[in-house]
C-alpha positions in Angstrom: 0.1 0.2 -0.2 1.5 3.4 -1.1 1.8 6.5 1.1 -0.6 8.6 -0.7 -3.2 5.7 -0.3 -2.5 5.1 2.9 -3.2 9.3 3.6 -6.3 9.0 1.6 -7.5 6.5 3.8 -6.9 8.2 7.2 -8.2 11.5 5.8 -11.2 9.9 4.4 -12.2 7.0 6.7 -9.8 7.3 10.4 -9.9 11.4 10.9 -13.6 11.7 10.2 -14.3 8.8 12.6 -12.3 9.5 15.5 -14.1 12.9 15.6 -17.6 11.6 15.4 -16.3 9.6 18.1 -15.1 12.1 20.0 -18.2 14.8 19.2 -21.2 12.0 19.7 -19.5 10.8 23.0 -18.9 14.0 24.3 -22.4 14.9 23.9 -23.7 12.0 25.7 -20.9 12.7 28.5 -21.9 16.0 29.0 -25.8 15.4 29.2 -25.0 12.3 31.8 -22.3 14.6 33.8 -25.1 17.1 34.3 -27.1 14.8 36.1 -24.3 13.3 37.8 -23.0 16.7 39.2 -26.3 18.0 40.5 -27.2 14.9 42.0 -23.9 14.9 43.7 -24.8 18.8 45.0 -28.3 17.4 46.0 -26.7 14.5 47.9 -28.4 12.0 46.4 -27.2 8.3 45.9 -25.6 7.4 42.8 -24.9 3.9 42.2 -23.6 4.0 38.6 -22.7 6.5 36.0 -22.6 5.1 32.6 -21.5 5.7 29.2 -23.5 3.1 26.6 -26.2 0.5 27.7 -26.0 -3.1 28.5 -23.1 -5.0 29.6 -19.9 -3.4 30.7 -16.5 -2.9 28.3 -14.6 -1.3 31.4 -15.6 -0.1 35.0 -14.4 0.8 37.9 -16.1 1.8 41.5 -15.0 4.8 43.6 -16.6 6.3 46.4 -19.7 4.1 46.0 -20.3 4.9 42.6 -19.5 2.6 39.6 -18.5 4.2 36.5 -18.3 2.1 33.1 -18.4 2.2 29.4 -21.0 0.1 28.1 -21.4 -1.8 24.9 -24.0 -0.1 23.4 -22.8 3.5 22.6 -26.0 4.8 21.4 -26.8 6.9 24.8 -25.8 6.5 28.8 -27.6 6.9 32.2 -26.7 8.0 35.7 -28.1 5.4 38.3 -30.1 7.4 40.9 -32.3 5.3 43.1 -34.1 7.9 44.4 -35.5 8.7 41.5 -38.0 7.0 39.4 -37.0 3.9 38.2 -35.7 2.7 34.9 -34.6 -1.1 35.5 -35.3 -1.9 31.9 -32.9 0.6 30.7 -30.5 0.9 33.8 -30.7 -2.5 35.3 -31.9 -4.1 38.2 -31.0 -1.2 41.3 -28.7 -3.0 44.3 -29.8 -0.6 46.7 -33.7 -0.6 47.6 -35.2 2.6 47.6 -37.0 2.2 50.7 -33.3 2.0 52.5 -32.3 5.5 51.5 -34.0 9.1 52.5 -36.4 10.1 49.8 -35.3 12.7 47.6 -37.4 15.9 47.5 -39.1 17.0 44.1 -37.2 20.3 43.8 -34.1 17.5 43.9 -35.8 15.4 41.4 -36.3 18.1 39.1 -33.0 20.0 39.0 -31.3 16.1 38.0 -33.3 15.7 35.6 -33.0 19.2 34.1 -29.4 19.6 34.2 -28.6 17.3 31.7 -30.3 19.3 28.8 -29.2 22.0 30.3 -25.5 20.9 29.8 -26.1 19.8 26.1 -27.1 24.0 25.6 -24.2 25.0 27.3 -22.1 22.7 25.0 -24.0 23.7 22.2 -23.7 27.3 23.1 -19.8 27.0 23.5 -19.6 24.9 20.0 -21.3 27.6 18.5 -18.8 29.9 19.6 -16.4 27.8 18.0 -17.9 27.7 14.8 -18.5 31.7 15.1 -14.9 32.2 15.2 -13.6 29.7 12.9 -16.1 30.1 10.0 -18.7 28.0 8.6 -18.4 25.7 5.3 -22.0 26.7 4.2 -23.5 30.4 3.4 -26.6 29.7 6.2 -27.4 33.1 6.4 -27.6 33.4 2.5 -30.3 32.9 0.4 -28.4 33.8 -2.6 -29.4 31.1 -5.6 -25.9 29.5 -6.8 -26.7 26.7 -9.3 -30.4 25.7 -10.7 -30.6 22.1 -12.5 -30.6 22.2 -15.8 -34.3 21.4 -17.3 -35.7 21.6 -14.2 -38.8 23.6 -13.7 -36.8 26.4 -11.9 -34.8 26.7 -15.1 -37.8 26.7 -17.2 -39.5 29.6 -15.1 -36.3 31.7 -15.7 -34.4 31.3 -12.1 -30.5 31.9 -12.4 -27.7 31.7 -10.6 -27.3 35.5 -8.6 -31.2 35.9 -8.0 -31.4 35.9 -4.3 -34.8 34.4 -2.7 -36.7 36.5 -0.6 -39.7 34.6 0.3 -41.6 31.2 -0.5 -45.6 31.2 -0.4 -45.3 34.8 1.1 -43.2 33.6 4.1 -39.6 36.1 4.3 -37.2 33.7 4.5 -33.4 35.1 5.5 -31.6 31.8 5.7 -31.5 28.3 3.0 -32.6 26.6 5.8 -35.7 28.4 6.0 -35.8 27.9 2.5 -35.6 24.3 3.1 -38.2 24.6 5.7 -40.8 26.0 4.2 -40.9 24.1 1.1 -41.1 20.9 3.2 -43.9 22.3 4.9 -45.9 23.6 2.1 -49.8 22.1 0.9 -50.2 21.6 -2.5 -47.9 20.4 -5.8 -47.2 24.5 -6.3 -45.2 26.7 -4.3 -44.7 30.4 -5.0 -41.3 31.7 -4.6 -40.6 35.6 -4.8 -36.8 36.6 -6.1 -35.0 39.6 -6.3 -32.4 39.6 -9.3 -30.9 43.5 -9.6 -33.0 44.8 -6.9 -36.6 43.9 -8.6 -38.8 41.3 -6.9 -40.3 38.7 -9.2 -42.5 36.0 -8.6 -42.2 32.3 -9.6 -44.9 29.2 -9.5 -43.0 25.9 -9.7 -44.1 22.3 -9.3 -42.6 20.7 -6.1 -41.8 17.2 -6.1 -40.3 14.2 -3.4 -36.8 14.2 -2.6 -35.9 10.2 -4.5 -34.0 9.2 -1.0 -36.7 10.2 1.6 -40.1 12.0 1.7 -39.2 15.5 1.6 -40.7 17.8 -1.0 -38.0 20.1 -2.5 -37.0 22.1 -5.7 -34.1 22.0 -7.8 -32.1 25.2 -6.4 -28.5 25.2 -4.6 -27.2 27.9 -2.8 -23.8 30.4 -2.9 -20.6 28.6 -2.4 -17.7 28.9 -4.2 -16.0 25.2 -4.2 -12.5 24.5 -3.5 -10.5 21.1 -3.7 -10.4 19.2 -0.2 -8.0 16.8 -1.5 -6.9 15.0 -4.9 -7.7 11.4 -5.3 -4.2 9.9 -6.6 -3.9 8.5 -10.2 -7.1 10.4 -10.8 -7.4 12.2 -13.9 -7.5 15.9 -11.5 -3.6 14.9 -10.1 -2.7 14.1 -13.8 -3.8 17.5 -14.9 -2.0 19.3 -12.4 -5.2 20.3 -10.1 -3.7 20.3 -6.1 -5.6 20.5 -2.5 -6.7 24.4 -1.8 -7.6 25.1 -5.6 -10.5 27.3 -6.0 -12.9 26.6 -9.1 -13.1 29.4 -11.0 -14.7 28.4 -14.0 -15.2 25.4 -16.5 -15.2 26.1 -19.8 -15.5 29.7 -19.3 -18.9 28.6 -17.4 -18.7 30.1 -14.0 -18.7 28.2 -11.1 -21.2 29.1 -8.0 -21.4 26.1 -6.4 -20.4 22.4 -6.0 -23.2 20.8 -7.4 -22.8 22.8 -10.3 -19.2 21.7 -10.7 -20.0 18.3 -10.5 -22.8 18.9 -13.0 -21.0 20.1 -15.9 -17.9 17.9 -14.7 -20.3 14.8 -15.1 -21.5 15.9 -18.8 -18.0 16.1 -20.1 -17.1 12.3 -19.7 -13.9 11.6 -21.6 -13.7 15.3 -23.4 -10.6 17.4 -22.6 -11.9 20.2 -20.4 -10.4 23.9 -19.5 -10.8 24.2 -15.6 -9.8 27.6 -14.6 -9.1 27.7 -10.6 -7.5 30.5 -8.1 -4.4 29.1 -6.7 -2.6 31.3 -4.1 -4.1 34.2 -5.5 -3.4 33.7 -9.0 -5.6 32.2 -11.7 -4.7 28.9 -13.1 -6.1 27.1 -16.1 -5.6 23.2 -16.4 -6.9 20.7 -19.0 -8.4 17.8 -17.7 -10.4 15.0 -19.1 -13.1 13.6 -16.8 -13.7 9.7 -16.3 -16.2 7.4 -14.5 -13.7 6.7 -11.7 -16.7 4.4 -10.1 -19.2 2.2 -11.8 -22.3 3.2 -10.1 -21.8 7.0 -10.4 -22.0 6.5 -14.5 -20.6 10.0 -15.3 -17.5 11.8 -15.4 -15.6 12.9 -12.3 -12.3 14.6 -11.7 -10.7 12.8 -8.4 -11.3 15.2 -6.5 -13.1 15.6 -3.0 -15.3 18.9 -2.9 -15.1 21.4 0.0 -17.3 24.8 0.1 -15.8 28.5 0.8 -15.7 29.1 4.5 -17.7 32.0 5.3 -16.2 33.9 8.2 -17.3 35.1 10.6 -19.6 31.9 11.0 -23.4 32.7 12.2 -23.4 34.3 15.7 -23.8 31.8 18.8 -27.7 32.7 19.2 -28.6 32.6 15.5 -27.4 29.2 14.8 -29.2 27.9 18.5 -32.5 29.4 16.5 -31.5 28.1 13.5 -31.2 24.6 15.3 -34.9 25.4 16.6 -36.2 26.3 13.5 -35.1 23.2 12.0 -36.4 21.3 14.4 -39.8 22.9 14.3 -39.8 22.4 10.6 -39.4 18.8 11.2 -42.5 18.8 13.6 -44.8 20.7 11.4 -43.8 17.9 8.3 -45.0 15.5 10.3 -48.1 16.6 12.0 -48.7 17.2 8.6 -47.7 13.9 6.7 -50.3 13.8 4.3 -49.4 17.1 2.8 -45.6 17.1 3.3 -44.5 13.4 2.2 -42.5 13.4 5.5 -42.8 10.1 8.0 -41.5 8.6 10.8 -39.0 6.6 8.6 -37.3 10.1 7.4 -36.5 10.3 11.1 -32.7 9.6 11.8 -31.8 7.4 15.0 -28.2 7.0 16.3 -27.1 5.1 13.3 -28.5 8.2 11.0 -26.7 10.4 13.3 -23.3 9.2 13.4 -23.4 8.5 9.4 -25.0 12.0 8.5 -21.7 13.3 11.1 -19.6 11.1 9.4 -20.0 12.3 6.0 -20.6 16.0 7.3 -16.8 15.7 8.5 -15.5 13.5 5.6 -16.6 15.8 2.9 -17.4 19.2 4.8 -14.7 19.3 7.0 -14.1 20.1 10.8 -16.3 22.7 10.7 -19.4 21.3 9.1 -19.1 18.6 12.0 -19.3 21.3 14.3 -22.1 23.2 13.0 -24.3 19.5 13.3 -23.1 18.8 16.8 -24.5 22.1 17.7 -28.0 21.1 16.5 -27.4 17.4 17.7 -27.3 19.0 21.2 -29.8 21.4 20.7 -32.1 18.3 19.5 -30.7 16.1 22.5 -31.4 18.9 24.7 -35.3 20.0 23.8 -36.4 16.5 23.4 -35.3 15.2 26.7 -37.5 18.0 28.2 -40.6 15.9 26.8 -42.9 15.6 29.5 -42.8 11.7 28.5 -41.8 9.0 30.8 -38.0 7.7 30.9 -37.1 10.9 29.3 -35.8 13.7 31.7 -39.2 15.7 31.7 -41.0 12.4 32.3 -38.9 12.9 35.6 -39.8 16.4 36.4 -43.4 15.7 35.3 -43.6 13.2 38.1 -42.1 15.3 40.4 -44.5 18.3 39.9 -47.4 16.0 40.5 -45.8 14.8 43.7 -45.3 18.2 44.5 -48.8 19.0 44.4 -49.7 15.7 45.9 -47.1 16.2 48.3 -46.5 12.4 48.7 -44.6 10.5 46.5 -46.2 8.5 43.8 -47.0 4.5 43.9 -43.7 3.3 43.1 -45.4 0.0 41.2 -47.4 2.7 38.9 -44.4 4.3 37.9 -42.4 1.4 37.3 -45.1 0.1 34.9 -45.2 3.4 33.3 -41.5 3.6 32.6 -41.1 0.2 31.4 -44.0 0.8 29.1 -42.7 4.0 27.6 -39.0 2.3 27.4 -40.3 -0.5 25.3 -42.1 1.9 23.0 -39.2 3.9 22.7 -36.7 1.1 22.3 -39.0 -0.2 19.3 -39.4 3.5 17.8 -35.4 3.4 18.0 -35.2 0.0 16.1 -37.9 1.4 13.5 -35.7 4.3 12.6 -32.4 2.8 12.5 -34.1 0.1 10.3 -34.4 2.8 7.6 -31.2 4.5 8.7 -29.2 1.3 7.9 -31.1 1.1 4.4 -30.1 5.0 3.8 -26.6 4.4 5.0 -25.4 0.7 4.2 -24.7 -0.2 1.6 -26.3 1.8 -1.2 -26.2 5.1 0.5 -22.7 4.9 2.0 -21.3 4.1 -1.2 -23.1 6.7 -2.9 -21.7 9.2 -0.5 -18.2 7.5 -0.9 -18.1 8.3 -5.0 -19.9 11.3 -4.7 -19.0 13.4 -1.5 -21.7 15.0 0.0 -23.2 18.5 -0.8 -25.0 21.4 0.6 -27.8 20.4 2.0 -30.6 21.8 -0.9 -34.3 22.7 -0.4 
């Protein structure tokens, strides 16, 4: 194995994999640490602190608490016998609750709340990093960078450089808002208001479902200047003299505004000598490259370039990024509620496998900045979802504590245990359901597509 191939494997698989492990693990650890620290502060008995579920890979006991890493890495827990029992997830408690002084409703609520609170704190900290290092996607822009050839959008007259102002009369200021409004639109058509040279105009567009999911979409892409993040050894790009860091300016005289536009043009010129103009160290350089079918499943020309997108620096402010994450959750919830009109169902939701796969794809093809952006979204989602007043979730513990506070006496232990077990089974069943579709999306076909054709910017 040559040094170049080894470097390619490390940069494409090993490095992103380690970062995924770190970011996903950090998200779980911080959540459980919130519960742990507040339980310590409130003087509660802590039986176990576990990252992961199931049998332990590693464990150690200290000061009466067992610390462990378990085999199933899709979550974690802090075993607190004075809280509502969750034996179906945490295993049987070694300490009988009646042997301990009961925890007050306030203590239970604070312990439950501090897990989601720590995820929000982590989300803000990562958002500050993203603000400083910038974003590899124009999340605060609604300027069109590319329109699919032959699409209804092109026939309607939309061209790169047009700025989307509103969708179905709703003002949009971010590309994620465009996607959200399209997904949640009712009926087969939408009205898009655009601005060109300071003058507004409207288009009535027919929309269709995404071939990889139920969400509706239009064939527009955001503006972003792509660059060569890496060059595949022995590829047409390497033979032509393209280098990592080259920023694509034009192909055959056509200005390049997005990674998808570049892929579309290159894909249409299989086995044809093609003039590519790039910006290298501040100077324009022109090379000749002949795209070839590198991956047979792609069935179109490729140069052999791992594309990145121009970094927008500074990135969105932390409050803007948190708000964008909340907006995305709102759009998803609305789309699920109006399933018949939007086409979005429960099978379109990502479970742990889908989240890990998406995080890996983000880092592998969008860089660390894209991975950090998704880590913010993940932490905000985890915090909000855990606060839902559903037994087993943190919000369920808060609900039980609130009822106990009103009744001025503890709830029946058997009733709580039965409720927790029932909802735990429902949640585990749901996780298995969405994981089944995650595997369908990512293994093997979806993952192969992502490897041969690096993930692009989200499209509406």
